[in-house]
C-alpha positions as CSV (number, residue, x, y, z in Angstrom):
1,M,73.6,91.2,-59.6
2,R,70.9,90.2,-61.9
3,Y,70.5,86.9,-63.2
4,L,68.0,85.3,-65.8
5,C,66.5,81.7,-64.8
6,L,65.4,80.3,-68.1
7,I,63.0,77.3,-67.4
8,Y,63.0,74.4,-69.9
9,D,60.5,71.6,-69.9
10,N,59.1,69.1,-72.2
11,E,55.8,70.6,-73.2
12,K,54.3,67.1,-74.2
13,A,54.6,66.1,-70.6
14,W,52.5,69.0,-69.5
15,E,49.8,68.2,-72.0
16,T,49.5,64.7,-70.8
17,M,49.8,65.5,-67.0
18,P,46.7,64.8,-65.0
19,K,44.8,68.0,-64.0
20,D,45.5,67.5,-60.2
21,E,49.1,67.0,-60.7
22,A,49.5,70.0,-62.9
23,D,47.5,71.9,-60.3
24,A,50.0,70.9,-57.6
25,V,53.0,72.0,-59.7
26,F,51.5,75.3,-60.3
27,G,50.8,75.7,-56.7
28,E,54.6,75.1,-56.0
29,Y,55.4,77.8,-58.7
30,F,53.1,80.3,-57.1
31,A,54.6,79.5,-53.7
32,F,58.2,79.7,-55.2
33,A,57.3,83.2,-56.8
34,E,55.9,84.4,-53.6
35,G,58.9,83.4,-51.6
36,I,61.3,85.2,-53.8
37,K,59.1,88.2,-53.8
38,Q,59.1,88.3,-50.1
39,S,62.8,87.8,-50.0
40,G,63.3,90.8,-52.5
41,Q,65.0,88.6,-55.0
42,H,62.2,88.7,-57.7
43,L,62.6,91.3,-60.4
44,G,60.2,89.7,-62.9
45,G,59.2,86.5,-64.5
46,E,56.6,85.1,-67.0
47,A,55.2,81.9,-68.3
48,L,55.3,81.6,-72.1
49,Q,52.7,80.3,-74.5
50,P,53.6,76.8,-76.1
51,V,56.4,76.6,-78.6
52,A,53.8,76.1,-81.3
53,T,52.9,79.8,-81.0
54,A,56.5,81.0,-81.6
55,T,57.8,82.7,-84.6
56,T,61.4,83.0,-85.6
57,V,62.5,86.0,-87.4
58,R,65.8,86.1,-89.6
59,I,67.2,88.8,-92.1
60,R,69.3,87.4,-94.9
61,N,70.7,89.5,-97.7
62,G,68.3,92.4,-96.5
63,K,65.1,90.2,-96.6
64,V,63.0,89.3,-93.6
65,S,61.9,85.9,-93.4
66,T,59.7,84.2,-90.7
67,T,59.4,80.5,-89.5
68,D,56.7,79.2,-87.4
69,G,58.0,77.6,-84.1
70,P,61.4,77.8,-82.6
71,F,64.9,77.9,-84.4
72,A,65.7,74.2,-83.3
73,E,63.9,71.1,-82.4
74,T,64.5,69.9,-78.9
75,K,63.1,67.8,-76.2
76,E,62.8,70.6,-73.9
77,Q,61.2,73.9,-74.8
78,L,61.7,77.4,-73.0
79,G,58.6,77.6,-70.9
80,G,59.2,80.8,-68.8
81,Y,61.8,82.7,-67.0
82,Y,62.4,84.6,-63.6
83,L,64.6,87.6,-63.5
84,I,66.2,87.6,-60.1
85,N,68.7,89.5,-57.9
86,A,71.3,87.3,-56.4
87,R,74.6,88.0,-54.4
88,D,76.5,85.8,-56.8
89,L,76.3,82.8,-58.9
90,N,76.1,80.3,-55.9
91,D,73.1,82.5,-54.6
92,A,71.5,82.2,-58.0
93,I,71.9,78.5,-58.1
94,Q,70.2,78.3,-54.7
95,V,67.3,80.1,-56.0
96,A,67.1,78.3,-59.4
97,A,67.3,75.0,-57.6
98,K,63.9,75.7,-55.9
99,I,62.2,76.3,-59.3
100,P,59.8,73.3,-59.6
101,S,60.9,72.5,-63.2
102,A,64.4,71.9,-62.0
103,R,63.3,68.4,-60.8
104,Y,62.3,67.2,-64.3
105,G,63.4,69.9,-66.8
106,S,66.2,72.3,-66.5
107,V,67.0,75.8,-65.4
108,E,69.6,77.7,-67.2
109,I,71.1,80.6,-65.3
110,R,72.6,83.5,-67.2
111,P,74.0,86.8,-65.6
112,V,72.4,89.9,-67.0
113,M,75.1,92.0,-68.8
114,E,75.3,95.4,-67.1
115,F,76.0,98.4,-69.3
116,D,77.4,101.5,-67.7
117,Q,74.9,104.4,-68.5
118,G,77.1,107.2,-67.3
């Protein structure tokens, strides 16, 4: 079963983190990604640009409007994701618990909806 692991962090903390500490956390991310690639659980994943680069799109009464930034102000912002293959939710939780940001941010796990193409 496929699960999307959405990684939420406080961007301000990353901006003020000393370089050596940030490098260490990125090293943990690279090791994590390599581990799930080796296990066959990795299906995809990317880091996202900061929330200030986001654009929100809405259509109301047939008109398209855009707003800079995210839809809602929060302490933690979506910073990236992993798409994984896991046996079940418990397996996905075990994988997500190894994502470095789970220690100081949060990781939301969502099953991917499977549509029958037949």
